[in-house]
TORBA-695889 format. One record per atom (N, C-alpha, C): x, y, z; residue in three letters. Coordinates in pm, whole numbers, plus 50000, padded with zeros to 5 digits. Example, Ala and Ser with C-alpha at 12.3 -4.5 7.8 and 13.67 -1.06 7.14 Angstrom:
! TORBA-695889
513194943150780Ala
512304955050780Ala
513204967050780Ala
512854977550708Ser
513674989450714Ser
512905000350787Ser
END
This chain:
! TORBA-695889
518865663046014Met
518535658045880Met
517085653245879Met
516335657845780Asp
514915654145773Asp
514745639345742Asp
513785633245812Gln
513475619245786Gln
512505618245668Gln
512625607945585Pro
511695606345472Pro
510285603745521Pro
509335608845448Asp
507925606945483Asp
507485593145436Asp
507495583545529Ile
507135569645493Ile
505695568745447Ile
504815576845510Ser
503395576045476Ser
503125580145332Ser
504085587645271Ala
503875592145134Ala
504205581345031Ala
504875570945076Arg
505245560144984Arg
504015551744949Arg
503965546344828Pro
502845537544793Pro
502885524644875Pro
501715519944916Arg
501655507644994Arg
501915495644904Arg
502795486744952Leu
503115474844875Leu
502085463844895Leu
501445463845011Ile
500435453745041Ile
499105460845063Ile
498165458544974Thr
496855464744986Thr
496015456845086Thr
494915462645136Pro
494045455245228Pro
493555441945169Pro
493235441845040Ser
492735429444981Ser
493815418844976Ser
495045422644942Leu
496135412844936Leu
496455407545074Leu
496425416345173Phe
496675412145311Phe
495625401945357Phe
494355405045335Ala
493265396245380Ala
493275382945304Ala
493445383645174Leu
493445371245095Leu
494645362545127Leu
495785368545158Ser
496975360745192Ser
496795353245323Ser
496205359945422Ile
495955353245550Ile
494975341645531Ile
493935344245456Phe
492955333645429Phe
493595321945356Phe
494465324945260Tyr
495145314645181Tyr
495995305745271Tyr
496745311945362Gly
497585304145453Gly
496775294845540Gly
495615299545586Gly
494765290945668Gly
494225279045592Gly
493845281245466Met
493315270345385Met
494395260045352Met
495645264645334Val
496755255445309Val
496895245645425Val
496775250745548Cys
496965242345666Cys
495795232845690Cys
494565237645670Ile
493405229445705Ile
493095219045598Ile
493575221045476Ala
493265211745368Ala
493705197545400Ala
494905196145456Gly
495415182945489Gly
494615176045598Gly
494105183845692Val
493305178145800Val
491965173245745Val
491305181645665Leu
490015177845609Leu
490125165845515Leu
491295164445453Gly
491475153545358Gly
491445139745418Gly
491425138845552Asn
491345125745617Asn
489935119845613Asn
488965127745572Lys
487595122645563Lys
487135122745419Lys
486465111945379Gln
485855111245247Gln
484355113145262Gln
483805122245184Val
482385125345195Val
481655120745070Val
480355117845087Ala
479505113644976Ala
478635125444934Ala
478765129544809Leu
477935140144753Leu
477095134044642Leu
475955128644682Gly
475135121344586Gly
475895108944541Gly
476075107144410Pro
476815095444362Pro
478335097244369Pro
478785109244404Leu
480215112044404Leu
480815109944542Leu
481995103944545Ala
482755102544670Ala
484045110344654Ala
484295119544747Val
485445128444732Val
486035131144869Val
487375132444874Glu
488005135745002Glu
487715150345033Glu
487395152945161Ala
486865165945200Ala
487865177345187Ala
489145174245171Gly
490125184645151Gly
489905192645024Gly
489095187444931Ile
488825194544806Ile
488185208044831Ile
487395209244938Phe
486725221944964Phe
487745232844997Phe
488745229345078Ala
489805239045108Ala
490655241844984Ala
490915231544904Phe
491725233644785Phe
490995242244682Phe
489685240844672Leu
488935249444582Leu
488985263944629Leu
488955265944760Leu
489095279544812Leu
490495285044786Leu
491505276244789Leu
492855280544752Leu
492895284944605Leu
492255277244520Val
492205280444377Val
491505293844356Val
490365295644422Val
489615308244407Val
490445319944459Val
491115318044573Thr
491905328844632Thr
493075332844541Thr
493815323044490Ser
494945326344402Ser
494465332744272Ser
493305328244221Ser
492755334444101Ser
492315348744129Ser
491715351044245Ala
491295364644282Ala
492495373844295Ala
493585368844354Val
494805376844366Val
495375379844227Val
495335370044138Ala
495815372344002Ala
494965382743931Ala
493675382643955Glu
492775392343892Glu
493015406443946Glu
493215407544077Leu
493335420544142Leu
494755426244138Leu
495755417244148His
497135422044165His
498115416444063His
497635408243971Gly
498505403143866Gly
499025389143895Gly
499375381643791Pro
499845367843808Pro
501155366543883Pro
502025376643874Ala
503305375943945Ala
503075375644096Ala
502175384044143Thr
501855384244286Thr
501185371344327Thr
500275366244244Ala
499615353644275Ala
500605342144279Ala
501595342344191Gly
502625332044193Gly
503445332444320Gly
503755344444366Arg
504495345744492Arg
503645340644609Arg
502365343244604Leu
501465338244709Leu
501515323044716Leu
501485316544600Val
501555301944596Val
502865297044655Val
503965303544621Arg
505275299244673Arg
505375301444824Arg
504875312844870Val
504885315445015Val
504005305345087Val
502985300145019Gly
502105290145080Gly
502835277445122Gly
504015274945066Phe
504795263345109Phe
505225264745254Phe
505355276945303Val
505825278945441Val
504835273245542Val
503565277645545Pro
502635271545640Pro
502395256745614Pro
502475252645487Leu
502285238445455Leu
503375229945518Leu
504635233745498Leu
505745225845551Leu
505815226645703Leu
505555238445759Val
505565239745905Val
504485231245968Val
503305230945909Ser
502215222845963Ser
502545207945957Ser
503255203745852Leu
503665189745842Leu
504695186245948Leu
505655195245971Val
506665192946074Val
506025192246212Val
505125201446240Leu
504445201446369Leu
503605188846387Leu
502955184446279Ser
502165172146286Ser
503045160246322Ser
504235159546263Phe
505155148546292Phe
505635149146436Phe
505945161346483Ile
506415162846622Ile
505335158446720Ile
504105163246700Val
503015159646790Val
502735144646784Val
502845138846664Tyr
502625124446648Tyr
503625116246729Tyr
504885120646732Thr
505925112846800Thr
505945115046951Thr
505415126346998Leu
505395128947141Leu
504425119347211Leu
504775114447332Pro
503875105147403Pro
502585112147446Pro
501485105047437Ala
500195110547477Ala
500065110447629Ala
499315119747681Ser
499065120247824Ser
498265107847866Ser
498605101747979Pro
497835090148025Pro
496385093448058Pro
496095106248075Glu
494735110348105Glu
493865112047980Glu
494485110747865Met
493755112647740Met
492825100847715Met
491615103647667Ile
490655093147634Ile
491235084347523Ile
491305071147543Pro
491945062447443Pro
491405064047302Pro
490105065447289Ala
489515066747155Ala
490005079547087Ala
490085090347162Asn
490585102947106Asn
492065101947071Asn
492845095347158Arg
494275093547133Arg
494505085647005Arg
493785074646987Asp
493975066346869Asp
493545073646742Asp
492475081546754Ala
491975088746636Ala
492955099346590Ala
493505107146682Ile
494425117746642Ile
495745112046592Ile
496165100846648Gln
497385094446598Gln
497195089446456Gln
495985084746427Leu
495695080046292Leu
495695091646193Leu
495145102946235Val
495115114746149Val
496515120346125Val
497315121046230Leu
498645127046219Leu
499675117646158Leu
499395104646159Gly
500405094946118Gly
500375091345971Gly
500185101245884Ser
500205098545740Ser
501595093845697Ser
501645085745594Thr
502915080745543Thr
503665091845470Thr
504975089845451Trp
505775099845381Trp
505315101745239Trp
504735091345178Arg
504265092545040Arg
503055101745032Arg
502185101145130Ile
501025110145132Ile
501475124545153Ile
502435126545243Trp
502965140045264Trp
503615145445137Trp
504455137045073Leu
505135141344952Leu
504125144244841Leu
503135135544828Gly
502105137544726Gly
501365150644746Gly
501065153944871Gly
500365166444899Gly
501205178644865Gly
502495178244897Ile
503385189544869Ile
503535191644718Ile
503825180844645Val
504025181944501Val
502735186344432Val
501615180044469Ala
500345183244406Ala
499955197844432Ala
500195202544554Tyr
499885216444585Tyr
500685225944496Tyr
501995224244493Gly
502845233544419Gly
502525233744271Gly
502395222044211Val
502165221344066Val
500765226244030Val
499745221444102Ser
498365224844065Ser
498055239544088Ser
498545245244199Gln
498265259344225Gln
499005268444128Gln
500245264744094Thr
500985272443994Thr
500305271543859Thr
499835259643825Leu
499135257743698Leu
497845265843694Leu
497135266343805Asn
495885274043810Asn
496145288743779Asn
497165294543843Val
497495308643820Val
497935310743676Val
498735301543623Thr
499245302843486Thr
498115302543384Thr
497195292943399Ile
496075291743305Ile
495145303843317Ile
494845307843440Phe
493965319243462Phe
494545331843398Phe
495845334043416Ala
496495345843359Ala
496515345143207Ala
496765333343151Ala
496805331843006Ala
495445334542944Ala
494385329843008Leu
493035332342957Leu
492675347042969Leu
493125353543075Lys
492855367743089Lys
493585375642982Lys
494745370942942Gly
495475377842837Gly
494725377742705Gly
493885367642685Lys
493115366642561Lys
491755373542572Lys
491145372642691Glu
489795377742709Glu
489735391242780Glu
490865395742834Gly
490835408042912Gly
490115405743043Gly
489275415043083Ser
488565413943210Ser
487225406943195Ser
486915401943077Lys
485635395543054Lys
485655380943101Lys
484475375443119Leu
484285361243146Leu
485125356543265Leu
485065363943373Leu
485815360343494Leu
485435346443542Leu
484145343443545Trp
483675330443594Trp
484195319043510Trp
484245321043378Leu
484695310343289Leu
486195308143301Leu
486965319043309Arg
488415317843325Arg
488765310543454Arg
488075314143562Ala
488355307843691Ala
487945293143691Ala
486815290043629Ala
486335276143626Ala
487255267243544Ala
487665271943427Ile
488555263843341Ile
489885261543411Ile
490465272143469Ala
491745270643539Ala
491625261043655Ala
490515261843728Ser
490315252943842Ser
490155238443799Ser
489335236143698Met
489095222443654Met
490375215743605Met
491135222843523Leu
492365216843470Leu
493395214643581Leu
493525224243671Ser
494505222743779Ser
494105211643876Ser
492805209643898Gln
492365199143988Gln
492565185243928Gln
492455184143796Val
492765171343730Val
494225167843753Val
495115177643734Val
496545175343755Val
496825172543902Val
496165179843991Asp
496335177544135Asp
496005163144172Asp
494875158244122Thr
494455144544152Thr
495435134344096Thr
495845136443972Leu
496775127143907Leu
498075126043985Leu
498625137444026Leu
499885137444098Leu
499745131444237Leu
498745136044312Phe
498615131444450Phe
498335116544459Phe
497355111744385Val
496975097644393Val
498115088744346Val
498805092744240Thr
499915084644187Thr
501055083944287Thr
501465095544340Ile
502595095744434Ile
502235088644564Ile
501015090744614Ala
500645085644745Ala
500295070744744Ala
499705065944634Phe
499115052444640Phe
499555042844529Phe
500325047544431Tyr
500705038544322Tyr
501505026744377Tyr
501085014744340Gly
501745002644387Gly
501124996844512Gly
500405005144589Ala
499765000144710Ala
498474992744677Ala
497764997544574Phe
496534991244527Phe
496234997144389Phe
495334990944311Pro
494974996644180Pro
494335010444196Pro
494875020444126Ile
494425034244148Ile
493565039644034Ile
493325031643931Gly
492585036543815Gly
491205041643850Gly
490425033643923Gln
489065037643958Gln
489065049844051Gln
490015050244143Leu
490115061644234Leu
490435074344157Leu
491355073544062Leu
491725085243982Leu
490525090743906Leu
489805082043839Val
488665086443758Val
487585092543847Val
487275085843956Gly
486235090844046Gly
486575104344106Gly
487825105944151Gln
488235118544210Gln
488265129844107Gln
488705126743984Met
488725137043881Met
487325141743846Met
486405132543832Ile
485015136243801Ile
484435144943912Ile
484675140744036Ala
484135148144150Ala
484725162244156Ala
486025163544139Lys
486675176544152Lys
486335185944036Lys
486225180343916Val
485825188543802Val
484395193543820Val
483525184843870Thr
482135188743893Thr
482035199643997Thr
482755197944109Leu
482735208144214Leu
483345221244165Leu
484385220444085Ser
484985232644030Ser
483985240143942Ser
483235232643860Ala
482275239043770Ala
481115245343847Ala
480755239343960Val
479605244244036Val
479975255444133Val
481095253944204Leu
481415263044314Leu
482305274744275Leu
483245272544184Val
484225283044155Val
483615295444089Val
482725294143988Pro
482185306343924Pro
481535316244021Pro
480645312044112Pro
480095322144203Pro
481105327144306Pro
481985318144352Leu
482945322144456Leu
483965332344405Leu
484375331344279Ile
485375340744229Ile
484835354944228Ile
483535356444198Tyr
482945369844202Tyr
482865375044345Tyr
482595366044441Val
482555370144581Val
483925374944627Val
484975367444595Phe
486325370844641Phe
486855383444572Phe
486665384344442Val
487135396244370Val
486345408544415Val
485035407144431Gly
484225418344477Gly
484615422744617Gly
484865413244705Leu
485295416644841Leu
486645423644839Leu
487565418644755Gly
488885424844746Gly
488795439244698Gly
487985441844597Arg
487845455544547Arg
487195464644651Arg
486245459044725Arg
485605467044830Arg
486595470544940Arg
487435461144979Leu
488445463745082Leu
489425474645036Leu
489845474044910Asp
490805483844861Asp
490185497644847Asp
488905498444811Arg
488235511444805Arg
488095517544943Arg
487845508945043Ala
487675514045180Ala
488975519245236Ala
END
C-alpha cells in the first residue's frame, strides 16, 4: 500500500512562526528575572521587565499580522507553559539548600531574586494573560478597520492600552494593602506608555519584515 506523500502537505508551522514562537517563550521566562531591577530612564523609573514585555507585545502583534489573530491568541496561551514551569523551577531551586562553597553574597542575592511572594507570582501570571490577550485583540480589531495600513500605529495603540492594564493588574494584585500604590501605578503607567510609543513602532516593522523574509526564504 502506497504511503501518503507527507512532503506534499502544506506546512502548519512556517519558519517565521517557528522563530517568533521560540523567541516569545524566551521573553516570557526572562521577563520575571529582569523585573527584579528598577531602572532610571531620565525622570522615569520603571522595572526592567518592561523591555521583555514590550518584546512580547511586538512578537504577538507580528504573529497576528503574519498569521492572524487566532494563531497569535494560541501563542499567548501556550506562553503560559514556560511561564508556569519557570515559576515552579524557581520555587524548587529556592527551597533547595545552597552549597556551603557558594559565596554568601551570591547566595543571598539569588535567594532574594527567587523568593518572590505568592502575590507577585499571581500578579505576573494574571497580568501576562490579560494584557497579552488584550494586545492581540486590540491589534486585530484595528487591523479590521484599517486593513494592512498604519502597522506602526496599530501596534503602538495596542501596546499602550495593554501595558496600562498590565500595570493596573500586576501592581494591584502584588502590592495592594502592603503600601499606598497610587503613585507607583501612575509612574509605571506613564513609563510604559512612553516606552510603548517610542520602541514599538520601529520594532514591529523589524519583526514583521524579518518574518516575511524568513517565509520567502
